[in-house]
MILUM-338933 format. One record per atom (N, C-alpha, C, O, CB): residue in one letter; x, y, z. Coordinates in steps of 0.05 Angstrom, whole numbers, plus 5000, padded with zeros to 4 digits. Glycine has a CB too. Layout:
R   nulum      x      y      z
R       A      X      Y      Z
...
END
This chain:
R   nulum      x      y      z
R       M   3883   1200   7746
R       M   3863   1218   7761
R       M   3879   1239   7777
R       M   3899   1233   7791
R       M   3843   1202   7781
R       T   3868   1264   7773
R       T   3882   1287   7784
R       T   3873   1288   7814
R       T   3853   1277   7823
R       T   3875   1314   7769
R       K   3891   1303   7828
R       K   3885   1306   7858
R       K   3860   1319   7862
R       K   3846   1311   7881
R       K   3906   1321   7872
R       K   3852   1339   7847
R       K   3826   1352   7850
R       K   3803   1331   7847
R       K   3784   1332   7863
R       K   3823   1375   7829
R       D   3804   1314   7829
R       D   3784   1295   7826
R       D   3780   1277   7851
R       D   3758   1271   7860
R       D   3790   1279   7803
R       L   3803   1268   7862
R       L   3804   1254   7888
R       L   3791   1269   7908
R       L   3773   1259   7921
R       L   3832   1248   7898
R       D   3799   1296   7912
R       D   3790   1311   7933
R       D   3760   1316   7930
R       D   3746   1317   7950
R       D   3805   1336   7935
R       T   3750   1320   7906
R       T   3723   1326   7901
R       T   3705   1300   7907
R       T   3682   1301   7916
R       T   3720   1337   7871
R       R   3717   1278   7901
R       R   3702   1252   7905
R       R   3702   1247   7935
R       R   3682   1238   7946
R       R   3716   1226   7888
R       F   3725   1253   7949
R       F   3726   1249   7979
R       F   3707   1268   7994
R       F   3694   1260   8013
R       F   3756   1255   7990
R       Q   3704   1293   7984
R       Q   3683   1312   7998
R       Q   3655   1303   7992
R       Q   3638   1306   8008
R       Q   3686   1342   7988
R       E   3651   1290   7967
R       E   3622   1282   7961
R       E   3617   1258   7979
R       E   3595   1256   7989
R       E   3618   1274   7929
R       A   3635   1240   7984
R       A   3631   1217   7999
R       A   3627   1225   8029
R       A   3611   1213   8042
R       A   3654   1198   7996
R       F   3642   1245   8039
R       F   3640   1255   8066
R       F   3612   1266   8070
R       F   3599   1262   8091
R       F   3662   1276   8071
R       E   3603   1281   8049
R       E   3576   1294   8053
R       E   3553   1270   8054
R       E   3534   1272   8068
R       E   3569   1317   8029
R       I   3558   1251   8038
R       I   3539   1228   8040
R       I   3541   1214   8065
R       I   3520   1207   8075
R       I   3543   1210   8018
R       A   3563   1208   8075
R       A   3566   1194   8101
R       A   3555   1214   8123
R       A   3543   1203   8142
R       A   3597   1187   8107
R       S   3556   1238   8122
R       S   3546   1259   8141
R       S   3516   1257   8143
R       S   3505   1261   8164
R       S   3554   1288   8132
R       N   3503   1251   8121
R       N   3472   1249   8118
R       N   3463   1221   8125
R       N   3439   1217   8128
R       N   3463   1256   8087
R       M   3480   1202   8129
R       M   3469   1174   8134
R       M   3462   1169   8163
R       M   3476   1180   8180
R       M   3489   1152   8125
R       S   3443   1155   8168
R       S   3433   1149   8196
R       S   3452   1129   8210
R       S   3470   1117   8198
R       S   3403   1137   8195
R       H   3449   1126   8235
R       H   3463   1107   8250
R       H   3456   1077   8242
R       H   3473   1059   8244
R       H   3456   1112   8280
R       T   3431   1072   8233
R       T   3425   1047   8223
R       T   3438   1039   8198
R       T   3444   1016   8194
R       T   3399   1045   8220
R       E   3443   1059   8181
R       E   3459   1055   8155
R       E   3487   1054   8161
R       E   3502   1043   8144
R       E   3455   1077   8133
R       L   3498   1064   8183
R       L   3527   1063   8190
R       L   3530   1050   8217
R       L   3529   1063   8237
R       L   3539   1091   8190
R       P   3534   1023   8217
R       P   3541   1007   8241
R       P   3565   1018   8255
R       P   3582   1029   8241
R       P   3546   0979   8234
R       P   3568   1015   8281
R       P   3592   1024   8297
R       P   3619   1018   8284
R       P   3636   1036   8284
R       P   3593   1010   8323
R       D   3622   0994   8273
R       D   3648   0986   8263
R       D   3654   1001   8239
R       D   3677   1009   8234
R       D   3650   0957   8258
R       V   3633   1006   8222
R       V   3637   1021   8198
R       V   3643   1052   8204
R       V   3661   1065   8191
R       V   3612   1019   8181
R       M   3630   1061   8222
R       M   3632   1090   8232
R       M   3663   1092   8242
R       M   3677   1111   8235
R       M   3610   1097   8259
R       L   3672   1073   8256
R       L   3699   1075   8267
R       L   3719   1074   8244
R       L   3739   1088   8245
R       L   3705   1052   8289
R       R   3715   1057   8224
R       R   3732   1054   8202
R       R   3731   1083   8186
R       R   3752   1094   8179
R       R   3722   1029   8183
R       L   3707   1093   8182
R       L   3705   1118   8167
R       L   3719   1139   8182
R       L   3733   1155   8170
R       L   3677   1127   8162
R       Y   3717   1140   8211
R       Y   3731   1160   8227
R       Y   3760   1159   8221
R       Y   3773   1179   8217
R       Y   3727   1156   8256
R       A   3772   1135   8221
R       A   3801   1129   8219
R       A   3810   1141   8191
R       A   3830   1156   8188
R       A   3806   1097   8223
R       F   3795   1132   8170
R       F   3803   1141   8144
R       F   3801   1171   8141
R       F   3817   1184   8128
R       F   3786   1127   8123
R       Y   3779   1182   8153
R       Y   3777   1210   8150
R       Y   3800   1226   8163
R       Y   3812   1245   8152
R       Y   3751   1219   8162
R       K   3806   1217   8188
R       K   3828   1230   8203
R       K   3855   1228   8189
R       K   3871   1247   8188
R       K   3829   1218   8231
R       Q   3861   1203   8177
R       Q   3885   1199   8163
R       Q   3885   1216   8137
R       Q   3906   1225   8129
R       Q   3890   1170   8158
R       A   3862   1219   8124
R       A   3860   1234   8099
R       A   3860   1264   8106
R       A   3869   1279   8088
R       A   3833   1226   8085
R       T   3853   1274   8128
R       T   3853   1304   8131
R       T   3874   1314   8151
R       T   3882   1337   8150
R       T   3824   1315   8140
R       F   3884   1296   8168
R       F   3905   1305   8187
R       F   3932   1291   8182
R       F   3953   1300   8192
R       F   3895   1300   8217
R       G   3933   1268   8168
R       G   3956   1251   8165
R       G   3959   1233   8189
R       G   3939   1226   8202
R       G   3982   1269   8162
R       T   3983   1225   8193
R       T   3992   1203   8214
R       T   3982   1211   8241
R       T   3987   1234   8250
R       T   4024   1200   8215
R       A   3970   1193   8255
R       A   3962   1201   8283
R       A   3985   1204   8301
R       A   4004   1188   8300
R       A   3943   1180   8296
R       N   3985   1224   8319
R       N   4003   1227   8340
R       N   3990   1222   8366
R       N   3971   1236   8374
R       N   4014   1254   8339
R       Y   3998   1203   8377
R       Y   3983   1191   8403
R       Y   3998   1205   8427
R       Y   4022   1202   8430
R       Y   3984   1155   8405
R       N   3983   1218   8443
R       N   3994   1226   8470
R       N   3971   1220   8488
R       N   3949   1231   8485
R       N   4003   1258   8472
R       Q   3976   1203   8509
R       Q   3958   1193   8527
R       Q   3952   1217   8548
R       Q   3970   1226   8562
R       Q   3970   1167   8541
R       S   3927   1225   8550
R       S   3918   1244   8567
R       S   3910   1232   8596
R       S   3906   1209   8601
R       S   3896   1259   8554
R       E   3909   1252   8614
R       E   3903   1240   8642
R       E   3875   1232   8644
R       E   3867   1218   8663
R       E   3909   1260   8665
R       H   3857   1241   8623
R       H   3830   1234   8624
R       H   3825   1211   8604
R       H   3822   1215   8580
R       H   3811   1258   8618
R       F   3824   1188   8615
R       F   3820   1164   8599
R       F   3791   1161   8589
R       F   3772   1162   8604
R       F   3828   1139   8616
R       D   3787   1158   8563
R       D   3760   1157   8553
R       D   3760   1134   8533
R       D   3773   1135   8512
R       D   3750   1184   8539
R       L   3746   1114   8539
R       L   3746   1089   8525
R       L   3739   1093   8494
R       L   3751   1082   8476
R       L   3727   1070   8540
R       R   3718   1109   8490
R       R   3708   1116   8464
R       R   3733   1128   8447
R       R   3738   1119   8424
R       R   3684   1137   8467
R       N   3746   1148   8458
R       N   3767   1160   8444
R       N   3791   1142   8441
R       N   3806   1144   8421
R       N   3775   1184   8458
R       A   3795   1124   8459
R       A   3816   1103   8456
R       A   3811   1084   8433
R       A   3830   1076   8420
R       A   3818   1086   8482
R       F   3786   1078   8428
R       F   3780   1062   8405
R       F   3785   1078   8379
R       F   3795   1067   8359
R       F   3751   1053   8408
R       K   3777   1101   8379
R       K   3781   1119   8356
R       K   3809   1122   8349
R       K   3817   1120   8326
R       K   3769   1146   8361
R       T   3825   1128   8369
R       T   3854   1134   8366
R       T   3866   1108   8355
R       T   3882   1109   8337
R       T   3869   1143   8395
R       N   3857   1085   8367
R       N   3871   1060   8358
R       N   3864   1052   8329
R       N   3881   1041   8314
R       N   3865   1038   8376
R       A   3840   1057   8323
R       A   3831   1055   8294
R       A   3849   1070   8274
R       A   3858   1060   8254
R       A   3802   1066   8291
R       W   3853   1098   8281
R       W   3870   1114   8267
R       W   3899   1104   8263
R       W   3910   1104   8241
R       W   3870   1138   8278
R       I   3911   1097   8288
R       I   3937   1087   8288
R       I   3939   1063   8271
R       I   3959   1061   8256
R       I   3946   1082   8314
R       Q   3920   1044   8271
R       Q   3924   1021   8253
R       Q   3925   1027   8224
R       Q   3934   1010   8208
R       Q   3904   1001   8257
R       I   3915   1050   8216
R       I   3918   1056   8185
R       I   3935   1077   8181
R       I   3933   1089   8160
R       I   3893   1062   8171
R       S   3954   1083   8202
R       S   3972   1107   8196
R       S   3993   1100   8177
R       S   4008   1119   8171
R       S   3985   1117   8220
R       H   3998   1078   8165
R       H   4015   1071   8144
R       H   4004   1082   8119
R       H   4020   1086   8100
R       H   4019   1042   8143
R       L   3979   1087   8117
R       L   3969   1097   8090
R       L   3977   1125   8084
R       L   3980   1141   8102
R       L   3938   1094   8089
R       S   3979   1132   8060
R       S   3982   1159   8053
R       S   3955   1175   8054
R       S   3935   1161   8057
R       S   3994   1161   8025
R       V   3953   1200   8052
R       V   3932   1215   8054
R       V   3911   1208   8028
R       V   3887   1207   8031
R       V   3942   1245   8056
R       D   3923   1204   8006
R       D   3909   1196   7984
R       D   3896   1168   7985
R       D   3874   1163   7976
R       D   3926   1199   7962
R       E   3913   1150   7997
R       E   3903   1124   8001
R       E   3880   1121   8021
R       E   3864   1102   8020
R       E   3926   1108   8008
R       A   3879   1140   8040
R       A   3859   1139   8061
R       A   3833   1151   8049
R       A   3810   1144   8056
R       A   3869   1156   8087
R       K   3837   1171   8030
R       K   3813   1182   8016
R       K   3801   1161   7998
R       K   3777   1159   7997
R       K   3820   1208   7999
R       E   3817   1145   7984
R       E   3807   1126   7967
R       E   3791   1103   7985
R       E   3770   1093   7977
R       E   3831   1114   7951
R       Q   3804   1097   8008
R       Q   3789   1075   8024
R       Q   3763   1087   8034
R       Q   3742   1074   8034
R       Q   3806   1064   8050
R       Y   3763   1110   8041
R       Y   3737   1124   8052
R       Y   3718   1123   8030
R       Y   3696   1114   8035
R       Y   3740   1155   8063
R       I   3724   1132   8005
R       I   3707   1133   7983
R       I   3696   1104   7978
R       I   3672   1100   7973
R       I   3721   1144   7959
R       E   3715   1084   7979
R       E   3704   1055   7973
R       E   3684   1045   7992
R       E   3665   1032   7984
R       E   3726   1035   7974
R       I   3688   1053   8020
R       I   3668   1045   8039
R       I   3642   1057   8034
R       I   3622   1042   8035
R       I   3676   1052   8066
R       I   3640   1083   8027
R       I   3615   1097   8020
R       I   3601   1085   7997
R       I   3577   1080   7997
R       I   3620   1126   8014
R       N   3617   1080   7977
R       N   3607   1068   7951
R       N   3595   1042   7956
R       N   3573   1036   7946
R       N   3629   1065   7929
R       S   3608   1024   7972
R       S   3600   0997   7978
R       S   3572   0998   7995
R       S   3554   0981   7992
R       S   3624   0983   7995
R       L   3571   1019   8012
R       L   3545   1021   8027
R       L   3521   1031   8009
R       L   3498   1025   8015
R       L   3549   1040   8050
R       L   3528   1047   7989
R       L   3509   1058   7971
R       L   3497   1033   7954
R       L   3474   1032   7948
R       L   3524   1081   7951
R       E   3514   1014   7948
R       E   3509   0993   7930
R       E   3489   0973   7943
R       E   3475   0957   7930
R       E   3536   0979   7922
R       K   3487   0974   7971
R       K   3469   0954   7984
R       K   3440   0961   7982
R       K   3423   0946   7991
R       K   3476   0950   8012
END
């Protein structure tokens, strides 16, 4: 599979996820999608603790750090797999 194919499939999955409601995307799934999206688009997380502690952002950063061992392409594949599994339900 070529990189363009993966990028196209990733973009399509992102568009599908963007149009899903919160009932279709439970919080734990949204957190996983966020982490895979960030890894796929920005690469490995760089954590710097700010003086303004925000629990929500701490969870998001933690989710991203947990998958930081994945390559950009692996993160895209995981993101696509989650969306595909949601569509099958």
